[in-house]
C-alpha positions, 0 to 999 in steps of 0.5 A: 224856409229858404233862409233855413236851407241857406243857414244849415250848411254853414252851421253844420260846417262850423260845428264840425270845424269846432269839433276838429279844433277841440279834438286837435287841442285835446290830443296835443301833449298827454302821456304819448307826447314824449313818445311822439316827439322821439319818433319825430326826432328819430325821423329827422335824424335819419333824414339828416344822416341820409342827406349828409351821406349823399352830400359826402358821396358827391364830393 
């Protein structure tokens, strides 16, 4: 029975890891992809704008 108790944790972790990967792959794209991309683009633009303002105020 020692072999069984040694194999259970890696098998359980492998099953959860595969489930995580499947979930990540399934949630990529889809109907919300353009909305998510727009949110990321807006955040990047806001961060870039703040960086330029701070750089201009230093000069």
